[in-house]
DRENGUTI-659639 format. One record per residue (C-alpha): x, y, z; residue in one letter; chain. Coordinates in pm, 1 decimal. Each point is the difference from the previous one (the first is absolute). Layout:
! residues N
(node (X Y Z) "a" "A");
...
This chain:
! residues 365
(node (-475.5 1606.9 1002.6) "x" "A");
(node (240.0 -119.1 -284.4) "x" "A");
(node (-136.6 -287.2 -200.2) "x" "A");
(node (240.5 -209.3 -230.0) "x" "A");
(node (-134.3 -164.3 -310.9) "x" "A");
(node (158.0 -213.9 -274.5) "x" "A");
(node (-89.2 -120.5 -349.5) "x" "A");
(node (220.4 -231.5 -219.6) "x" "A");
(node (36.3 96.3 -379.5) "x" "A");
(node (86.2 -296.3 -224.1) "x" "A");
(node (330.4 10.5 -188.5) "x" "A");
(node (-39.2 -108.2 -368.5) "x" "A");
(node (261.5 -229.1 -178.4) "x" "A");
(node (332.5 61.8 192.0) "x" "A");
(node (66.1 -291.5 206.3) "x" "A");
(node (366.8 -68.8 -72.3) "x" "A");
(node (142.8 318.7 147.8) "x" "A");
(node (-234.2 10.6 278.7) "x" "A");
(node (95.1 -360.4 95.4) "x" "A");
(node (368.6 78.6 -17.9) "x" "A");
(node (-36.7 328.7 226.4) "x" "A");
(node (-205.0 -226.5 241.9) "x" "A");
(node (254.4 -265.0 15.6) "x" "A");
(node (300.8 232.3 68.6) "x" "A");
(node (-189.2 202.4 254.0) "x" "A");
(node (-95.4 -322.6 194.3) "x" "A");
(node (364.3 -117.1 -25.0) "x" "A");
(node (121.6 318.8 134.4) "x" "A");
(node (-245.2 -28.6 293.5) "x" "A");
(node (116.9 -370.9 57.8) "x" "A");
(node (362.5 121.6 -3.5) "x" "A");
(node (-64.4 269.2 252.4) "x" "A");
(node (-193.3 -196.6 249.9) "x" "A");
(node (303.4 -203.1 134.0) "x" "A");
(node (213.9 304.3 7.6) "x" "A");
(node (-238.0 185.2 229.8) "x" "A");
(node (-30.6 -309.6 210.3) "x" "A");
(node (372.4 -13.1 60.8) "x" "A");
(node (12.1 379.9 65.4) "x" "A");
(node (-295.8 21.9 214.6) "x" "A");
(node (177.0 84.0 315.2) "x" "A");
(node (115.4 325.1 -157.0) "x" "A");
(node (-329.5 75.3 -158.0) "x" "A");
(node (-199.2 -72.6 306.4) "x" "A");
(node (187.0 278.8 186.0) "x" "A");
(node (-156.8 259.6 -237.4) "x" "A");
(node (-349.6 39.8 154.9) "x" "A");
(node (-99.6 273.4 -245.5) "x" "A");
(node (-130.3 -164.4 -316.3) "x" "A");
(node (169.6 267.2 -244.1) "x" "A");
(node (355.6 -59.5 162.8) "x" "A");
(node (-66.8 -369.3 -11.8) "x" "A");
(node (-64.8 1.6 -372.3) "x" "A");
(node (293.1 234.5 -73.6) "x" "A");
(node (241.4 -221.0 183.0) "x" "A");
(node (-147.0 -294.7 -175.3) "x" "A");
(node (43.1 165.8 -329.4) "x" "A");
(node (377.0 99.1 65.8) "x" "A");
(node (72.7 -366.0 88.0) "x" "A");
(node (-58.4 -93.2 -370.7) "x" "A");
(node (22.1 301.4 -210.8) "x" "A");
(node (349.0 141.6 -95.1) "x" "A");
(node (68.4 379.9 -23.5) "x" "A");
(node (278.5 218.7 -39.1) "x" "A");
(node (41.2 65.7 378.5) "x" "A");
(node (-117.2 -372.6 126.1) "x" "A");
(node (119.4 -321.0 -124.6) "x" "A");
(node (-280.6 -267.6 54.2) "x" "A");
(node (66.1 -301.5 216.2) "x" "A");
(node (-206.8 -199.6 -248.1) "x" "A");
(node (31.9 38.2 -365.8) "x" "A");
(node (-374.1 37.2 -102.4) "x" "A");
(node (98.9 224.8 -289.0) "x" "A");
(node (217.5 -259.9 -150.1) "x" "A");
(node (-243.5 -274.7 26.5) "x" "A");
(node (-289.0 214.2 -126.6) "x" "A");
(node (172.0 260.8 -231.9) "x" "A");
(node (-192.5 322.9 -117.3) "x" "A");
(node (-302.2 -84.3 196.7) "x" "A");
(node (-207.2 330.2 33.6) "x" "A");
(node (46.4 160.6 343.2) "x" "A");
(node (-363.4 14.7 80.5) "x" "A");
(node (-53.8 -376.8 -74.9) "x" "A");
(node (301.8 -71.5 221.4) "x" "A");
(node (-148.0 191.8 281.7) "x" "A");
(node (-323.7 -181.3 -41.4) "x" "A");
(node (174.3 -332.4 23.9) "x" "A");
(node (179.7 125.8 308.3) "x" "A");
(node (-324.1 109.1 173.1) "x" "A");
(node (-157.8 -364.0 -77.9) "x" "A");
(node (314.3 -178.6 127.5) "x" "A");
(node (13.3 193.8 320.6) "x" "A");
(node (-369.4 -40.5 58.2) "x" "A");
(node (47.4 -378.6 -42.5) "x" "A");
(node (277.2 -28.0 247.8) "x" "A");
(node (-168.9 231.5 246.4) "x" "A");
(node (-308.5 -230.1 -15.9) "x" "A");
(node (193.4 -318.0 39.2) "x" "A");
(node (180.9 144.7 311.8) "x" "A");
(node (-333.1 103.6 150.9) "x" "A");
(node (-156.4 -325.4 -34.9) "x" "A");
(node (317.5 -162.0 142.9) "x" "A");
(node (-27.0 199.4 328.7) "x" "A");
(node (-371.0 -100.1 16.3) "x" "A");
(node (94.8 -358.5 -64.4) "x" "A");
(node (262.2 8.3 278.6) "x" "A");
(node (-241.7 140.3 247.7) "x" "A");
(node (-252.1 -274.8 -83.9) "x" "A");
(node (-254.0 228.2 -141.2) "x" "A");
(node (46.1 -138.5 -349.2) "x" "A");
(node (-40.7 -361.5 -90.7) "x" "A");
(node (249.6 -147.2 -256.7) "x" "A");
(node (343.5 136.9 -60.9) "x" "A");
(node (8.5 258.9 -262.7) "x" "A");
(node (228.8 -42.0 -324.1) "x" "A");
(node (172.9 255.4 -203.8) "x" "A");
(node (-6.2 -76.2 -359.4) "x" "A");
(node (149.9 215.2 -268.9) "x" "A");
(node (-269.8 -122.6 -254.7) "x" "A");
(node (-258.5 269.8 -51.4) "x" "A");
(node (-282.7 118.8 -216.1) "x" "A");
(node (77.0 380.0 41.3) "x" "A");
(node (-137.5 217.7 -250.3) "x" "A");
(node (220.4 305.7 -141.4) "x" "A");
(node (-126.3 351.0 40.4) "x" "A");
(node (23.4 240.0 -286.9) "x" "A");
(node (93.5 326.1 135.0) "x" "A");
(node (-109.6 308.4 -185.6) "x" "A");
(node (252.5 173.6 -253.0) "x" "A");
(node (263.0 -248.2 109.3) "x" "A");
(node (-159.6 -333.4 -105.7) "x" "A");
(node (-350.2 107.3 -130.2) "x" "A");
(node (-112.4 303.9 -202.4) "x" "A");
(node (-269.4 91.5 -247.0) "x" "A");
(node (154.8 -77.3 -340.7) "x" "A");
(node (-26.3 156.0 -337.7) "x" "A");
(node (226.4 -248.0 -184.2) "x" "A");
(node (328.3 31.1 -176.0) "x" "A");
(node (99.0 351.0 -96.0) "x" "A");
(node (-288.4 147.4 165.8) "x" "A");
(node (-249.1 -151.3 -245.7) "x" "A");
(node (-337.6 -121.1 106.4) "x" "A");
(node (-56.8 -383.0 24.5) "x" "A");
(node (-324.8 -157.4 -90.9) "x" "A");
(node (-345.8 170.1 -7.7) "x" "A");
(node (31.9 201.1 310.4) "x" "A");
(node (286.9 100.4 238.1) "x" "A");
(node (-186.5 -86.3 311.6) "x" "A");
(node (-6.4 -386.1 -112.2) "x" "A");
(node (371.8 -28.0 26.1) "x" "A");
(node (266.4 42.7 260.7) "x" "A");
(node (355.4 -61.0 32.4) "x" "A");
(node (184.9 -239.3 243.1) "x" "A");
(node (353.2 -44.9 62.8) "x" "A");
(node (45.8 -386.2 -32.7) "x" "A");
(node (295.4 -243.2 -35.5) "x" "A");
(node (72.1 -136.1 -352.9) "x" "A");
(node (217.9 -261.7 128.1) "x" "A");
(node (296.8 199.2 -48.0) "x" "A");
(node (-67.3 370.7 73.0) "x" "A");
(node (-271.6 211.7 161.8) "x" "A");
(node (-215.4 172.2 -288.7) "x" "A");
(node (-307.5 208.4 -23.9) "x" "A");
(node (-283.5 -210.7 -153.8) "x" "A");
(node (-337.8 134.5 -121.2) "x" "A");
(node (-278.4 -201.8 150.9) "x" "A");
(node (-360.3 4.0 -99.7) "x" "A");
(node (-270.1 -30.0 244.1) "x" "A");
(node (-355.9 -129.1 -51.4) "x" "A");
(node (-205.2 278.0 -126.7) "x" "A");
(node (-322.8 -90.5 221.9) "x" "A");
(node (239.4 19.9 317.7) "x" "A");
(node (103.6 332.4 -71.9) "x" "A");
(node (-340.3 110.0 -99.2) "x" "A");
(node (-132.0 -99.2 341.8) "x" "A");
(node (296.9 160.6 165.9) "x" "A");
(node (-41.5 341.4 -180.5) "x" "A");
(node (-382.6 -11.9 88.1) "x" "A");
(node (14.4 -90.0 361.8) "x" "A");
(node (360.6 93.0 119.9) "x" "A");
(node (59.8 304.6 -219.2) "x" "A");
(node (151.2 280.3 219.1) "x" "A");
(node (100.1 -223.0 295.7) "x" "A");
(node (321.6 -14.1 139.8) "x" "A");
(node (203.0 -304.8 -165.9) "x" "A");
(node (272.5 -200.4 169.0) "x" "A");
(node (276.8 -190.2 -175.7) "x" "A");
(node (-152.7 -333.9 -173.9) "x" "A");
(node (103.1 -353.5 102.9) "x" "A");
(node (56.1 -283.0 -243.9) "x" "A");
(node (-256.7 -271.7 42.0) "x" "A");
(node (-21.6 -348.9 -140.0) "x" "A");
(node (-331.3 -190.4 -18.3) "x" "A");
(node (-99.2 -299.1 -218.5) "x" "A");
(node (296.9 42.2 -228.3) "x" "A");
(node (-70.9 358.2 -64.6) "x" "A");
(node (166.4 311.4 126.5) "x" "A");
(node (-159.0 298.5 164.4) "x" "A");
(node (97.4 352.9 125.9) "x" "A");
(node (-177.9 70.7 316.2) "x" "A");
(node (-55.3 360.5 51.9) "x" "A");
(node (-70.5 136.8 348.9) "x" "A");
(node (-210.5 299.9 80.1) "x" "A");
(node (-12.9 206.4 288.9) "x" "A");
(node (-296.5 239.6 104.2) "x" "A");
(node (-101.8 174.0 308.0) "x" "A");
(node (-385.4 -27.6 106.1) "x" "A");
(node (-155.1 157.8 281.7) "x" "A");
(node (-316.8 -125.5 165.9) "x" "A");
(node (-302.4 256.3 18.0) "x" "A");
(node (-107.0 126.5 337.6) "x" "A");
(node (-351.1 -12.4 72.6) "x" "A");
(node (-219.9 -10.1 306.5) "x" "A");
(node (-100.1 -328.6 132.1) "x" "A");
(node (-383.9 80.3 -75.3) "x" "A");
(node (85.3 46.1 -363.2) "x" "A");
(node (217.6 -307.5 -68.3) "x" "A");
(node (-122.4 -319.8 -172.1) "x" "A");
(node (138.4 -329.2 -37.7) "x" "A");
(node (-13.9 -294.9 -262.9) "x" "A");
(node (-64.0 -314.9 183.8) "x" "A");
(node (136.6 -293.7 -242.0) "x" "A");
(node (-120.7 -358.1 80.1) "x" "A");
(node (238.9 -232.9 -228.3) "x" "A");
(node (-159.3 -314.5 -91.0) "x" "A");
(node (50.6 -324.5 -227.2) "x" "A");
(node (-320.1 -21.2 -187.7) "x" "A");
(node (-71.9 400.9 -7.8) "x" "A");
(node (351.1 142.6 -26.7) "x" "A");
(node (-85.2 316.1 202.2) "x" "A");
(node (-298.6 185.7 161.4) "x" "A");
(node (79.2 367.9 61.3) "x" "A");
(node (-233.4 199.8 232.4) "x" "A");
(node (51.4 382.5 69.3) "x" "A");
(node (-91.5 99.1 347.2) "x" "A");
(node (19.7 330.2 192.6) "x" "A");
(node (86.4 30.5 380.6) "x" "A");
(node (-344.6 -104.2 108.2) "x" "A");
(node (3.9 -327.5 -205.3) "x" "A");
(node (-247.5 115.1 -245.9) "x" "A");
(node (64.5 -182.9 -346.4) "x" "A");
(node (21.4 255.7 -259.9) "x" "A");
(node (84.2 -217.4 -306.0) "x" "A");
(node (75.2 -370.7 -56.7) "x" "A");
(node (167.5 -174.7 -303.4) "x" "A");
(node (42.0 -364.5 -73.3) "x" "A");
(node (332.0 -74.6 -200.8) "x" "A");
(node (2.5 -305.3 -195.8) "x" "A");
(node (202.8 -90.3 -312.7) "x" "A");
(node (-229.1 -303.0 -124.9) "x" "A");
(node (187.5 -61.9 -318.7) "x" "A");
(node (345.9 8.2 143.4) "x" "A");
(node (-115.4 -219.0 287.8) "x" "A");
(node (-162.9 -243.2 -260.0) "x" "A");
(node (326.2 -7.3 -203.2) "x" "A");
(node (205.5 -78.4 309.6) "x" "A");
(node (-250.2 -263.2 108.6) "x" "A");
(node (20.0 -170.5 -333.4) "x" "A");
(node (391.6 -10.6 -22.6) "x" "A");
(node (11.5 -144.3 372.6) "x" "A");
(node (-269.8 -273.9 -125.1) "x" "A");
(node (231.2 -73.9 -300.0) "x" "A");
(node (304.0 -35.2 237.9) "x" "A");
(node (-197.2 -250.7 206.1) "x" "A");
(node (-101.5 -211.4 -286.1) "x" "A");
(node (349.1 -8.6 -153.7) "x" "A");
(node (156.2 -98.9 345.6) "x" "A");
(node (-209.7 -304.4 9.6) "x" "A");
(node (170.8 -106.7 -332.4) "x" "A");
(node (381.6 -105.8 43.6) "x" "A");
(node (277.7 145.9 -232.8) "x" "A");
(node (-159.6 350.2 -49.2) "x" "A");
(node (229.7 190.2 228.7) "x" "A");
(node (120.9 264.7 -242.4) "x" "A");
(node (-361.2 81.6 -111.7) "x" "A");
(node (-103.3 29.2 384.5) "x" "A");
(node (304.9 234.4 61.8) "x" "A");
(node (-99.1 218.5 -271.3) "x" "A");
(node (-351.5 14.9 98.3) "x" "A");
(node (84.5 87.0 361.3) "x" "A");
(node (221.7 293.8 -123.4) "x" "A");
(node (-290.9 129.2 -185.6) "x" "A");
(node (-243.3 -41.0 286.0) "x" "A");
(node (244.9 192.1 226.1) "x" "A");
(node (19.1 277.8 -241.0) "x" "A");
(node (-383.5 7.8 -24.3) "x" "A");
(node (-24.5 20.5 373.0) "x" "A");
(node (263.5 280.8 38.1) "x" "A");
(node (-200.1 204.4 -264.2) "x" "A");
(node (-321.0 -54.2 186.7) "x" "A");
(node (143.3 130.7 316.5) "x" "A");
(node (100.4 303.3 -183.2) "x" "A");
(node (-350.3 71.0 -122.5) "x" "A");
(node (-155.6 -54.7 330.6) "x" "A");
(node (235.3 233.6 175.4) "x" "A");
(node (-44.1 264.2 -271.1) "x" "A");
(node (-382.2 -19.3 20.8) "x" "A");
(node (0.0 26.5 387.5) "x" "A");
(node (218.7 322.8 -13.1) "x" "A");
(node (-193.2 164.3 -291.8) "x" "A");
(node (-319.0 -58.9 197.3) "x" "A");
(node (140.8 140.2 314.4) "x" "A");
(node (138.4 304.9 -188.8) "x" "A");
(node (-330.8 75.7 -179.9) "x" "A");
(node (-180.7 -13.9 341.9) "x" "A");
(node (239.3 237.0 143.0) "x" "A");
(node (126.4 -245.1 285.2) "x" "A");
(node (267.6 87.1 232.8) "x" "A");
(node (82.6 -356.9 113.0) "x" "A");
(node (-23.8 -349.6 -144.4) "x" "A");
(node (-62.8 -264.0 268.0) "x" "A");
(node (94.0 -368.2 -44.5) "x" "A");
(node (-38.1 -321.7 207.4) "x" "A");
(node (321.0 -127.3 158.0) "x" "A");
(node (21.4 -323.5 -180.1) "x" "A");
(node (263.2 -237.8 120.6) "x" "A");
(node (-80.5 -358.0 -83.9) "x" "A");
(node (251.8 -240.3 148.1) "x" "A");
(node (34.0 -382.8 17.5) "x" "A");
(node (-92.6 -259.3 -243.8) "x" "A");
(node (-301.7 64.4 -245.5) "x" "A");
(node (-222.0 -289.6 -64.1) "x" "A");
(node (-354.5 -55.6 -155.9) "x" "A");
(node (-158.7 35.4 -327.3) "x" "A");
(node (90.3 367.4 -27.1) "x" "A");
(node (362.7 -51.1 59.1) "x" "A");
(node (126.8 96.3 -331.0) "x" "A");
(node (-200.6 320.0 -2.1) "x" "A");
(node (131.7 95.2 325.7) "x" "A");
(node (356.3 -40.7 -121.9) "x" "A");
(node (-75.8 210.8 -314.0) "x" "A");
(node (-158.8 281.3 205.5) "x" "A");
(node (238.8 297.1 -18.8) "x" "A");
(node (-138.3 183.5 295.3) "x" "A");
(node (335.1 134.3 135.0) "x" "A");
(node (101.8 116.8 -343.6) "x" "A");
(node (-327.7 178.6 -72.1) "x" "A");
(node (39.2 170.9 343.0) "x" "A");
(node (350.5 92.3 -81.3) "x" "A");
(node (-71.8 149.0 -342.2) "x" "A");
(node (-305.7 187.7 148.6) "x" "A");
(node (200.3 147.1 268.0) "x" "A");
(node (258.4 149.1 -250.3) "x" "A");
(node (-248.5 136.5 -233.1) "x" "A");
(node (-188.8 145.6 276.0) "x" "A");
(node (296.1 184.4 161.4) "x" "A");
(node (76.7 139.3 -358.7) "x" "A");
(node (-344.7 137.5 -13.2) "x" "A");
(node (2.4 149.5 350.5) "x" "A");
(node (-190.7 -261.2 195.3) "x" "A");
(node (103.8 -217.1 301.3) "x" "A");
(node (-43.5 -360.4 65.9) "x" "A");
(node (-118.3 -168.0 309.3) "x" "A");
(node (-50.5 -365.1 88.2) "x" "A");
(node (-246.7 -152.2 257.5) "x" "A");
(node (-80.7 -318.2 177.0) "x" "A");
(node (-150.9 -242.9 -271.1) "x" "A");
(node (-240.2 -164.7 276.7) "x" "A");
(node (-359.8 81.0 -99.7) "x" "A");
(node (59.4 248.1 -278.8) "x" "A");
(node (-197.2 -170.5 -261.1) "x" "A");
(node (-307.4 -25.9 223.5) "x" "A");
(node (22.5 352.2 148.4) "x" "A");
(node (122.1 172.6 -304.9) "x" "A");
(node (-279.4 259.6 24.8) "x" "A");
């Protein structure tokens, strides 16, 4: 089984060239979308994706043997070839998705007529050696304290495409070296969050599940709750409870409850919207960190006990939530915890399963 993981390393103090690169890349994608919409009848005839991509690139890129029908190189001069191909793929995917949704709408399977918009929020991919490389600075000299804290990116300066030395956050790279050293690394993708830029690295690894006899297998049954975050019970095939653990981060839960209480009190006073917004952002970050800690604790306990499968309840709460515990239920990140646990368990060679939630708390033993 192949597992794909990703991690974003923060870029330090290089906002202007990154913003220029992001702007021109999105303009290129917006320029290509109406071109491929007009030429879709030709592109649709190519059923093979590689042939369709080659035809789409020949339409806009001039070579010695071919004169392009649309002057992409004139509008975007000196754009690196790999970045141009990334823009072509994004534009092709946008038009193909629009055409598929149009077919569904015409057949009555989709409500609401789809719209093709050239405005996009695509992020560029920095392909290795062409757009991204482990840099050592000008004239082969090292930059900074360690070479590993720096990379080189080909960015748009406003006039030309140049190689820029980019410093990444040391703690992010320390985490990557510790947990992902030796894994296969894909080309990083530029990401922007909260006015900061990140390079999101993707890692691929192959994991095989151990083959054990049914009598030797053990499961870790997890009961996710609101008051107690999780109750983990290790059981064998006959249902004998071999170990049990109550996972409850009281300090983090108390801090989150205190913050939501402050938000409720501030909502009663008019004119404090800016303060309420900041507190909500802080509460959401606390809740996300809490879900990370819960999922890590569950997988760590299952690994220590030598479990083969982690079993969760199938929790699907639908409809309007009412009552005094409404806010707690809205902040309960049950699906996020299960998703994170599933990814961690697969990396450690454990399977995940879900069962009907009816009566699981009463008959947990």
